[in-house]
C-alpha positions, 0 to 999 in steps of 0.5 A: 500500500502506498501512503500519501504521508511519509510513514517514517516521519509520521512515526516521529510524532507523538500520539497527541500529534498524530491524533491531532493531525487525524482531527484536522482531516476529520474536520476537513471531512465534516466541512465538505460532507454535505457540500463537496463529495470529492473533497469529502471522500479525499479528506475521509481517505486521508483520515483513514490513511493517518489512522492506519499509519498510527495503528502501524506505529509500534509505540502505541501497541498498548493503545491499539484498541482505543485507536482502532475504535476511534477509526471504526466510529469515524468510518461509521460516521462517514457512512451515515452513523447507522451503527453508533448514531454518531456524526463526524461533527460529534467526533471533532471534540475528541480529536480537538483535545489532542490538538490542544494538548500539543499546543500547550 
């Protein structure tokens, strides 16, 4: 699988930085969700790539369940939220906390 993002660089970021960056793509997906389908799909796909890079980072082996669940809930929300009744907008605050932690 060819990644748009550099896995070697991605794996130098802290978990908070990784999740904050995922949150940026989640935000882009939310902004385009009902306005521009091609932008929504691109942001969704970038989010999933970043989730996958984070899951592949060997430093987070004790956090894989949480990361994988966040990915699962995001996928469900991107498909309409049928299983978890969650929207992409409702997921943003989860990721915003990581971005805020990095800024401090």
